[in-house]
Steps between C-alpha positions, in 0.01 A plus 500: 500500500180637651287266284703196610453598864123540443486160333684335788268663754197389298624142478567494872144606584313293241316236698616148420281196537546359848374155414294287265291217635565201274254276682298525819367168628146518639208260541357598160834524311496378142780245454432441129831665395697278739635170371654202678803360317655187651773265387230282340571701183824295484373172645532578872238435766487817712157639581452871570173684556380855548183602682348775712451385859210591733692802634549636148870422461652336194643156578763334281535146634577146401772238477828503313603157374840395368352203308561488123764776525247740648559751774303826463162663531413856404220750453501774236299819473468671162368852448515784251855624453588769754768767489691441824797733454391717795532214748792344684343208693226245499338470841306188591302456820505129566516223755726212410584165646870557572603385153689675219312625192579683178329817387515525121412772247473519122490805276282298260333157533676407174844532659649158562706627793390644833673738738513350847565577865497249787339577833468310825179489698484516879168332575351836609325776308764724346555742213771374268674780309671389178741738318393485135836602351672212685286234331711292262398304188462122500364232272419150628698560819814631330624856534531675165780727383270801463448823696276501807134599475485839322204623713312646206206275411318229693233260377531190719595413857533155648596309810687170488613241752786272394721408794630168357297301751160336521293719729159646573472878485259781585538871426225750588470839326331821606620734223773559239610852408777696332650788691804694612 
């Protein structure tokens, strides 16, 4: 009994990671592991872009087109697989354009499905807090009959706009982190 109590006390006082910075956008940020994926992969005509602006923020911008059965634009960031079991949320400091976006994660870039969460932007700088365990699996816009994101491994994050309308969009990023 005494050893169990000691173990519980030890576990309570072991410092846990407060956060992991997944990406910090700055003037000299390397965007080589970021990829734009638009509906052109299926014949659509949307045009998304990613750049670093003069202030050092990441800017995901472009136009979504519904021509040729199109309708989405996305950016993906791949990195070495990370153990994320200590974290509960993804926090993203961003400035949107008042539109709705998807935040997406993959445990491996070879997974065909993604785990997603929608978020609305206000037009002002804000920190969006996404509960990782609430992210549900989808493939090509359809929800899958699988458990939600297991919050164990992470190797890719992405942002997608697909609001079933032709529209211009602009989403600025300061940083992306995992935390409590």
